[in-house]
BAZALO-591571 format. One record per residue (C-alpha): residue number from 1; x, y negated, z; residue in three letters. Coordinates in pm, 1 decimal. Each point is the difference from the previous one (the first is absolute). Layout:
doti  X  Y  Z  midren
NUM  X  Y  Z  ALA;
...
END
This chain:
doti  X  Y  Z  midren
1  7597.4  -16158.1  12697.4  MET;
2  72.1  375.8  46.9  ASN;
3  122.8  196.6  297.7  THR;
4  185.0  324.1  -81.2  PHE;
5  -59.9  253.5  266.4  LEU;
6  248.6  285.0  82.5  LEU;
7  -123.8  294.3  -200.7  PRO;
8  -40.0  364.9  103.5  ASP;
9  352.1  146.4  -94.8  LEU;
10  -69.0  350.9  80.2  GLY;
11  -206.1  251.1  206.1  GLU;
12  38.9  -50.1  364.1  GLY;
13  200.6  -332.4  -39.5  LEU;
14  -152.3  -272.8  193.8  THR;
15  268.5  -261.1  -2.3  GLU;
16  323.1  -116.4  -180.0  ALA;
17  287.3  -216.1  104.1  GLU;
18  115.7  -290.4  -224.8  ILE;
19  352.4  78.8  -96.2  VAL;
20  50.8  -312.5  -207.3  ARG;
21  -192.8  -257.7  -192.8  TRP;
22  66.7  -33.2  -378.1  LEU;
23  -183.3  -329.6  -30.8  VAL;
24  -35.0  -313.9  210.7  LYS;
25  -262.7  -265.7  59.5  VAL;
26  -40.6  -218.6  -312.3  GLY;
27  117.1  278.3  -248.4  ASP;
28  -218.5  52.6  -304.6  VAL;
29  -84.8  352.3  -43.6  VAL;
30  -174.4  217.9  -289.8  ALA;
31  -201.8  308.4  48.9  VAL;
32  221.1  297.7  99.0  ASP;
33  289.2  -220.6  112.7  THR;
34  188.9  179.7  279.8  PRO;
35  -53.8  -198.3  320.8  ILE;
36  124.6  206.7  289.0  ALA;
37  179.5  318.7  109.4  GLU;
38  -180.3  181.4  269.2  VAL;
39  107.2  317.8  194.1  GLU;
40  -264.7  246.4  95.2  THR;
41  45.2  319.0  203.9  ALA;
42  107.0  175.7  -326.3  LYS;
43  195.3  -237.2  -232.4  SER;
44  68.7  -346.2  -96.4  ILE;
45  -252.9  -143.4  -256.7  VAL;
46  11.1  -301.2  -221.7  GLU;
47  -339.4  -168.7  -15.7  LEU;
48  -123.9  -176.1  -307.5  PRO;
49  -216.3  -303.9  22.8  CYS;
50  -361.5  57.3  -138.0  PRO;
51  -57.2  -381.8  -59.7  TYR;
52  154.0  -271.9  -199.1  ALA;
53  57.7  -336.9  151.8  GLY;
54  213.9  -185.9  260.5  VAL;
55  104.6  168.4  322.0  ILE;
56  -145.9  -205.7  279.7  GLU;
57  72.1  201.0  314.6  GLU;
58  199.8  307.3  101.9  LEU;
59  -176.5  180.7  271.3  HIS;
60  293.7  108.0  214.1  GLY;
61  387.8  0.5  -3.5  GLU;
62  227.4  275.0  -88.6  ALA;
63  -14.7  259.0  269.6  GLY;
64  -366.9  -49.1  79.4  THR;
65  -222.4  300.5  0.9  THR;
66  -321.6  -50.9  -194.6  VAL;
67  -314.8  218.0  51.5  PRO;
68  -166.9  129.1  -321.8  VAL;
69  -275.1  -233.4  -106.8  GLY;
70  163.4  -309.0  168.7  LYS;
71  104.8  -316.2  -204.1  PRO;
72  344.8  20.9  -159.2  LEU;
73  3.6  -300.5  -228.8  ILE;
74  -229.4  -279.4  -100.2  THR;
75  9.1  -111.1  -363.3  VAL;
76  -146.0  -327.3  -114.8  GLY;
77  -183.7  7.3  -338.4  ASP;
78  -40.1  -357.7  -115.7  PRO;
79  -31.0  90.3  -368.5  ASP;
80  -248.1  276.1  54.5  GLY;
81  242.4  288.3  -62.4  ALA;
82  -220.1  309.5  23.4  ALA;
83  56.6  299.2  230.3  TYR;
84  122.8  283.3  -210.0  ARG;
85  -270.0  150.7  -232.0  ALA;
86  94.4  357.5  99.6  GLU;
87  -98.5  -47.1  349.2  GLU;
88  -323.9  -167.5  -79.9  ARG;
89  -79.3  314.3  -199.8  ALA;
90  118.3  226.1  266.8  GLY;
91  299.4  120.6  -210.5  SER;
92  222.8  278.5  147.9  GLY;
93  304.3  -179.6  -115.3  ASN;
94  44.4  -205.7  314.9  VAL;
95  85.2  84.6  351.0  LEU;
96  -290.8  140.1  194.6  VAL;
97  -131.5  -243.9  269.5  GLY;
98  79.8  -340.9  -135.3  TYR;
99  -217.6  -232.5  199.8  GLY;
100  -128.5  -323.8  -137.7  THR;
101  -168.4  -319.9  147.0  SER;
102  -99.8  -298.9  -194.0  GLU;
103  130.7  -247.3  264.0  SER;
104  145.2  -3.7  335.4  ALA;
105  -336.6  -70.8  146.8  GLY;
106  -154.9  308.0  -122.3  ALA;
107  71.2  201.5  303.8  GLY;
108  -204.0  58.3  308.6  ARG;
109  -165.5  -318.4  147.0  ARG;
110  -3.2  -60.7  377.0  ARG;
111  -329.4  -68.2  168.4  ARG;
112  -20.1  -365.1  125.0  PRO;
113  58.0  -55.4  376.5  ARG;
114  -298.3  -67.3  209.6  VAL;
115  87.2  -247.0  277.6  SER;
116  -181.9  -148.7  309.6  GLY;
117  -325.3  152.2  93.6  THR;
118  -106.6  88.2  -340.2  ASN;
119  -154.3  339.1  -39.4  VAL;
120  235.4  238.4  -159.6  ALA;
121  -109.5  142.9  -328.5  PRO;
122  -168.4  342.4  23.6  ALA;
123  250.1  282.8  -47.1  ALA;
124  -7.8  154.4  -340.8  GLU;
125  -118.5  357.1  -10.6  LYS;
126  287.3  199.9  -134.8  VAL;
127  -106.8  320.0  -148.5  PRO;
128  166.3  297.1  171.9  GLU;
129  285.0  141.6  -209.5  ARG;
130  -27.0  383.3  11.5  ARG;
131  315.6  57.9  -203.3  VAL;
132  335.7  -163.7  129.6  PRO;
133  162.1  -228.9  -270.3  LEU;
134  327.3  182.5  -66.5  VAL;
135  134.1  119.0  -324.3  ILE;
136  356.5  101.8  76.9  SER;
137  56.5  382.8  67.2  PRO;
138  298.3  -88.8  211.1  LEU;
139  -214.3  -221.7  230.8  VAL;
140  -259.9  280.3  29.3  ARG;
141  247.1  258.8  82.7  ARG;
142  162.6  -230.3  254.2  LEU;
143  -319.6  -54.9  176.2  ALA;
144  -107.1  361.2  -9.8  ARG;
145  337.5  113.6  147.3  ASP;
146  -23.6  -259.5  277.2  ALA;
147  -383.6  74.0  56.8  GLU;
148  -82.9  -360.3  -74.6  VAL;
149  -357.6  -56.1  -87.4  ASP;
150  5.2  -216.0  -323.6  LEU;
151  -373.5  -92.9  49.9  ARG;
152  110.7  -189.4  311.0  ALA;
153  250.6  -223.8  -176.3  LEU;
154  -30.8  -327.9  -161.5  THR;
155  224.0  -36.6  -309.1  GLY;
156  250.0  -279.4  -33.7  SER;
157  28.3  61.7  -366.3  GLY;
158  -178.2  -170.0  -304.8  PRO;
159  -377.6  17.4  68.7  ASP;
160  38.4  174.6  325.0  GLY;
161  220.5  291.3  -149.7  LEU;
162  157.5  219.5  264.7  ILE;
163  373.8  11.0  -49.4  VAL;
164  283.6  176.9  170.4  ARG;
165  67.0  -270.7  253.6  ARG;
166  -346.1  15.6  127.7  ASP;
167  30.6  364.1  81.8  VAL;
168  348.2  -62.5  144.2  GLU;
169  -131.7  -269.7  224.1  LEU;
170  -286.5  222.2  116.8  ALA;
171  262.9  264.8  92.7  ILE;
172  207.6  -242.4  180.9  ALA;
173  -283.4  -146.8  202.0  ARG;
174  -106.8  350.5  101.9  ARG;
175  346.8  91.6  117.4  MET;
176  22.4  -326.8  202.8  GLN;
177  -330.1  88.9  171.0  THR;
178  102.0  359.8  74.2  GLU;
179  347.6  -95.3  122.3  HIS;
180  -86.0  -306.3  194.6  ALA;
181  170.7  5.0  350.9  PRO;
182  -220.4  33.0  310.8  THR;
183  7.7  -286.4  216.4  ALA;
184  205.6  79.0  335.2  THR;
185  17.1  -216.0  320.4  PRO;
186  334.9  -176.4  8.1  ALA;
187  80.7  161.0  339.0  ALA;
188  -51.1  350.3  -140.2  ALA;
189  227.6  -52.7  -308.3  GLN;
190  337.5  173.9  39.9  PRO;
191  302.9  -209.4  -9.3  ALA;
192  183.2  14.8  -349.0  LEU;
193  360.6  92.1  -10.0  PRO;
194  218.2  -295.7  -70.7  GLN;
195  118.6  141.5  -328.4  ALA;
196  -358.1  4.8  -151.4  SER;
197  -10.7  -381.8  30.1  VAL;
198  260.0  -37.0  -256.9  VAL;
199  -159.8  -22.4  -344.0  GLN;
200  196.2  23.5  -331.1  LEU;
201  -82.0  -282.5  -229.3  ALA;
202  -136.5  115.8  -338.6  GLU;
203  241.2  -51.0  -285.4  LEU;
204  -249.8  -34.8  -275.3  ARG;
205  -354.1  93.4  -121.5  ARG;
206  -38.1  66.0  -373.8  THR;
207  -350.7  43.6  -158.6  PRO;
208  -40.5  312.1  -169.4  MET;
209  -37.3  -15.3  -378.3  SER;
210  -289.1  162.1  -181.4  GLY;
211  247.9  260.3  -122.9  PHE;
212  105.0  88.1  342.6  ARG;
213  -352.2  19.4  129.4  LYS;
214  -77.1  246.9  -285.4  ALA;
215  301.1  215.4  93.5  VAL;
216  -96.5  13.1  360.6  ILE;
217  -361.6  97.0  -83.5  ALA;
218  116.2  275.8  -230.9  THR;
219  259.0  147.4  232.4  LEU;
220  -214.0  -15.1  311.3  SER;
221  -291.4  171.8  -194.7  ARG;
222  258.0  266.4  -120.5  SER;
223  101.6  65.4  368.0  ARG;
224  -352.7  3.0  135.6  ALA;
225  -140.2  232.4  -279.4  GLU;
226  269.6  234.0  -115.2  ILE;
227  124.7  299.9  205.3  PRO;
228  357.1  -10.9  -148.6  GLU;
229  282.3  240.0  12.9  ALA;
230  350.9  -29.7  -114.2  THR;
231  244.9  246.5  -148.5  THR;
232  351.6  -61.7  -125.8  TRP;
233  303.1  186.3  -162.3  VAL;
234  358.8  -86.5  -66.7  ASP;
235  84.4  18.7  -370.9  VAL;
236  326.0  23.4  -200.0  ASP;
237  -52.2  -269.0  -254.0  ALA;
238  345.2  39.7  -154.0  THR;
239  -131.6  146.6  -322.2  ALA;
240  -264.1  -276.0  -26.3  LEU;
241  273.6  -255.5  26.3  ILE;
242  196.3  160.4  -266.0  ASP;
243  -297.5  15.0  -231.8  LEU;
244  -62.3  -355.6  48.4  ARG;
245  360.4  -87.0  -94.5  GLU;
246  -10.6  232.0  -306.7  SER;
247  -293.8  -204.9  -138.7  LEU;
248  199.9  -322.3  2.9  ARG;
249  178.5  -122.7  -319.1  SER;
250  166.9  -317.3  -106.7  ALA;
251  -316.7  -109.5  -169.4  THR;
252  -277.9  156.2  209.2  ASP;
253  6.1  -9.8  381.0  PRO;
254  -255.1  286.0  -2.5  GLY;
255  -278.2  46.6  251.4  PRO;
256  68.2  -89.5  359.6  GLY;
257  26.6  250.2  280.3  LEU;
258  -343.9  -107.5  139.2  LEU;
259  -147.7  92.1  -331.8  ALA;
260  141.7  340.7  -2.9  LEU;
261  -124.5  49.7  361.8  MET;
262  -353.1  -124.5  -115.2  ALA;
263  0.0  250.9  -292.7  ARG;
264  37.7  290.8  247.8  PHE;
265  -250.6  -128.4  248.0  VAL;
266  -262.1  -45.5  -272.5  VAL;
267  73.2  367.3  -104.6  ALA;
268  -49.0  109.8  351.9  GLY;
269  -332.5  -181.2  37.8  LEU;
270  -130.8  171.9  -309.2  LEU;
271  96.5  327.5  153.1  LYS;
272  -154.6  -86.5  331.6  TYR;
273  -282.0  -244.6  -70.1  PRO;
274  -130.1  20.2  369.2  GLU;
275  257.6  -262.1  74.8  LEU;
276  -129.0  -227.1  -297.0  ASN;
277  -345.6  -100.1  115.1  GLY;
278  -207.9  -136.5  281.7  TYR;
279  -256.0  102.0  269.4  VAL;
280  -359.8  -111.7  -66.6  ASP;
281  -112.9  -3.4  354.4  THR;
282  -355.5  -108.3  -88.2  GLU;
283  -66.4  296.9  -231.5  ARG;
284  243.7  225.6  201.8  GLU;
285  189.0  100.8  -316.2  GLU;
286  379.5  27.8  -76.5  LEU;
287  53.4  -186.3  -342.8  VAL;
288  302.8  80.3  -227.7  GLN;
289  83.6  -225.0  -282.3  TYR;
290  60.7  125.7  -372.7  ASP;
291  320.9  -197.3  -39.6  GLY;
292  243.6  -191.6  216.7  VAL;
293  40.5  -364.9  55.1  ASN;
294  322.2  -13.5  175.4  LEU;
295  55.7  -269.5  261.0  GLY;
296  350.6  -120.9  40.4  VAL;
297  88.4  -196.6  318.2  ALA;
298  169.8  -331.6  -78.4  ALA;
299  149.7  -246.5  254.5  GLN;
300  -73.5  -361.4  -70.7  THR;
301  19.1  -331.8  169.7  ASP;
302  -380.7  27.9  88.3  ARG;
303  74.4  349.3  150.4  GLY;
304  -36.4  369.1  -109.1  LEU;
305  -224.0  33.6  -303.7  MET;
306  -98.3  316.5  -182.3  VAL;
307  -95.1  -51.7  -364.8  PRO;
308  -86.2  317.9  -191.9  ALA;
309  109.0  142.6  -328.6  VAL;
310  -329.4  74.3  -172.6  ALA;
311  -20.2  336.2  -185.5  GLY;
312  345.5  92.0  124.0  ALA;
313  -59.8  367.9  -95.6  HIS;
314  -21.3  -92.1  -366.4  ALA;
315  335.9  -192.9  -2.6  LEU;
316  338.0  118.0  -89.0  THR;
317  291.4  -54.2  256.6  THR;
318  99.4  -314.8  -207.3  ARG;
319  -354.6  -117.2  -1.8  GLY;
320  -15.0  31.8  374.5  LEU;
321  329.1  -185.6  36.4  ASP;
322  -138.9  -291.3  -216.3  ALA;
323  -324.4  -24.7  199.8  GLU;
324  171.0  18.0  336.6  ILE;
325  232.1  -276.1  -90.7  ARG;
326  -282.4  -213.1  -141.2  ARG;
327  -205.2  57.0  311.2  LEU;
328  291.3  -81.6  229.7  THR;
329  70.4  -323.3  -172.2  ALA;
330  -367.8  -101.0  9.9  SER;
331  -19.2  85.5  375.7  ALA;
332  289.5  -227.9  74.6  ARG;
333  -150.4  -276.5  -209.0  ASP;
334  -333.4  34.5  152.4  GLY;
335  -169.7  75.7  -329.1  ARG;
336  -148.6  347.9  65.3  LEU;
337  -352.7  30.7  -95.5  THR;
338  -254.6  147.4  245.1  GLN;
339  -40.8  306.4  -208.7  GLN;
340  367.6  75.6  24.0  GLU;
341  -0.9  -39.8  366.9  LEU;
342  -302.5  211.8  62.9  THR;
343  -8.3  280.6  -255.9  CYS;
344  266.3  218.1  154.0  GLY;
345  -70.0  367.7  92.1  THR;
346  333.1  87.3  167.6  PHE;
347  285.7  -203.2  117.8  THR;
348  369.7  60.4  -37.0  LEU;
349  211.4  -207.3  244.3  ASN;
350  386.0  -36.7  -56.3  ASN;
351  82.8  -120.8  346.7  TYR;
352  355.9  111.6  -52.7  GLY;
353  51.3  -334.7  -158.8  SER;
354  -21.6  -144.8  358.0  PHE;
355  299.7  223.1  99.7  GLY;
356  -202.8  233.3  218.7  VAL;
357  -29.6  379.7  -20.2  ASP;
358  -363.8  79.1  84.5  GLY;
359  -330.4  -159.5  102.0  SER;
360  -347.4  125.6  111.0  ALA;
361  -189.3  -236.7  -234.3  ALA;
362  -361.6  -103.1  21.6  ILE;
363  -226.4  128.7  -282.5  ILE;
364  -128.4  -267.0  -226.4  ASN;
365  -379.9  55.1  62.4  HIS;
366  -199.5  130.8  -173.3  PRO;
367  277.3  211.6  -146.0  GLN;
368  74.1  312.3  183.1  VAL;
369  382.9  31.0  -17.7  ALA;
370  321.6  -195.4  -38.8  ILE;
371  345.7  145.0  -82.2  LEU;
372  316.4  -186.7  136.5  GLY;
373  349.7  37.9  -132.7  VAL;
374  281.6  -92.3  229.2  GLY;
375  360.2  -132.4  -88.6  ARG;
376  224.6  221.5  -195.3  ILE;
377  333.7  39.0  175.1  ILE;
378  302.3  237.9  -3.6  ASP;
379  -26.9  260.6  260.8  ARG;
380  138.6  348.6  72.1  PRO;
381  -203.8  275.2  -155.2  TRP;
382  40.2  375.5  -36.0  VAL;
383  -3.8  107.1  -380.5  VAL;
384  45.9  371.2  -80.0  ASP;
385  149.8  58.5  347.5  GLY;
386  251.8  -280.3  -22.7  GLU;
387  -10.9  -338.5  167.3  LEU;
388  -22.1  -284.1  -241.4  ALA;
389  -63.8  -376.2  -18.7  ILE;
390  -332.0  -55.9  -171.0  ARG;
391  -245.9  -285.0  -66.9  LYS;
392  -283.4  65.5  268.5  LEU;
393  -329.3  -166.2  45.6  THR;
394  -315.1  67.8  205.7  GLN;
395  -349.0  27.0  -134.2  LEU;
396  -286.5  -53.0  241.9  SER;
397  -372.5  63.7  -90.1  LEU;
398  -275.9  -147.0  215.6  VAL;
399  -337.8  148.0  -87.8  PHE;
400  -367.8  -4.8  100.8  ASP;
401  -47.9  342.0  177.6  HIS;
402  -368.1  -14.9  -121.0  ARG;
403  74.2  73.8  -360.1  VAL;
404  251.0  279.0  46.5  CYS;
405  187.4  221.8  245.3  ASP;
406  376.8  -24.4  70.9  GLY;
407  64.1  279.9  -250.8  GLY;
408  -116.7  -197.6  -295.9  THR;
409  182.8  -319.7  119.1  ALA;
410  314.9  204.0  49.4  ALA;
411  -37.7  168.2  -349.9  ALA;
412  -29.8  -349.0  -164.5  PHE;
413  293.0  -134.1  193.6  LEU;
414  214.1  309.8  -80.2  ARG;
415  -88.5  -27.9  -370.2  PHE;
416  127.1  -370.3  -13.8  VAL;
417  303.9  103.1  211.7  ALA;
418  92.6  277.6  -247.7  ASP;
419  -41.7  -232.0  -295.3  ALA;
420  236.9  -250.0  166.9  PHE;
421  268.4  276.4  51.5  GLU;
422  -49.8  156.9  -339.6  ASN;
423  -123.8  -282.4  -227.5  PRO;
424  102.6  159.2  -334.9  ALA;
425  -202.5  320.1  78.2  SER;
426  -297.7  -203.3  103.2  ALA;
427  -4.5  -214.4  -303.4  PHE;
428  0.9  327.2  -213.8  ALA;
429  -343.6  85.3  147.7  ASP;
430  -156.0  -348.0  -29.4  LEU;
END
């Protein structure tokens, strides 16, 4: 009998939610048979079975959150089907962190109870653990930001591993202690207004998914660490719309409007690389990337995701268009890889698709800037001294003031705006 433990699916990921089972109890499976789809904070992953045999138990129903290292399925092996040879040899061809146990009884054993007046067994002397057992950088940072001493925690993860929920529980307990009400004699308590007695009933409570928890952590860290500033400009995008239409044909739809925008944004970042990097706080250095991985915000059923077009600076406009479409489709299907979700160096957000004109967006940490594009609508605009109806949009740039001053940010924004207004001229210089 073999028990398959939930593997480590990526750095900082401590749990996954079972989306759906692909097998049921009694099914016969071979090595690498897909058994379940699980959702992490980053994507939906299909897990293969590392054993051959008969499914004897599914540890959890769809919707259950399983910590890394905890049982996922138990596979009976009556015919002696062997565990995959690659894992025995330590091959890198399998997912990191597959846990194994030869039987369900191979876990921790409880010490037998001592009843009556029997003398309790002498306490075992546990060696002092000088270094706290924690491997997740996310957990370490959460503890450091909240000033939680990891050495004082007992981990609830496998073999005492300190996981995120242990730190969050410590924070919650401390807050309860700090904000505990002071007892006041009944006679001294002021009478409450009648209106305060009326309590609204809660409509519902919905557990946060791993993805939503990751979003909250990233956005909270961005707000806490980045001294951000916002600058914006109204842009006449009439010529950009005309260019987009001119690229259409009966047999070729041509690159989309977002791809044209992305091309100019990439060109702007190559000209102003201060906005295409990150802040190394530990070494007190401002880092600029040699190339652009352009993040493109995509709204999905799971929420807003920002996959990145890797090597965007080396792609043509048609190449950008193809990658943007592929990533958007993968985002909506929940098939993005961790690399696609984390490699971005700058974000382009077309929030105009929601029908709004502007937004002071939150920077996608550890990036240092995000450019938003509002809806494109007909508005009155002065052209060569004459009032005309033009296609107007608003560009808004939110940037980390540590990496540059307002002059650099404004120059980048003006570069992109000028390209929108005169795209043919801009293309001639690319």
